[in-house]
Residue, then its C-alpha position, 0 to 999 in steps of 0.5 A: m506512491g501506494a498500492e491498488v487491487e483491481t479485478w477483471g471479470g467480476d467484483f471482489k467480495s472484499a479487499r484490504i490494503d495495509s501500507t507503511y510509508i517510510d522516509t529519511f531524515y538528515s541522518q539518512t536513517c529510515f523512519v516510518v512516517k505513516t501507516d494507513s489502510d483502505s478497504d472495500i467490498n463488492d467492488d472491482y477496485v480499491d487503492e491506498y495512496e498518500w501524499g498528493v502531487n504537490a505534497p512531500q513524497p515518502i521515499r518508500v512504501e510497503s503494502v500488503c494487499n488481501a482480496q477475496f475473489k471468486n471464492q479464493q483468497f489472494t495476498g500480495y506484498v508490494q514495495a516501491g522505493p529504495r531499500c531501508f536497512q535501518v528503520g528507526 
C-alpha cells in the first residue's frame, strides 16, 4: 500500500511523496504506525511503499504527492483503505 508519481513525455524536475500509515489494534481505534517519505529529481517515477508482500499490512495509507513538471507545480492527495474516525 502506498503512492507513486509518474510522468509521461519527459522527466519531472522534482517529486516528493509524504505518507502516513495507519493500523488498528484490539480496541479498533486507529493509530498512526509509521510516517515515511521518498523523493527524486530529474526522473519520471518515484514511489513510497511500505510493508512487503509477506509482511503485515496497514489498513490505511494517506499520501501527499508533490511534483514540479514542465515549469508547473502539481499536488495530489491519495488515500486507500477504510476511514478512520478515531486516530490515537
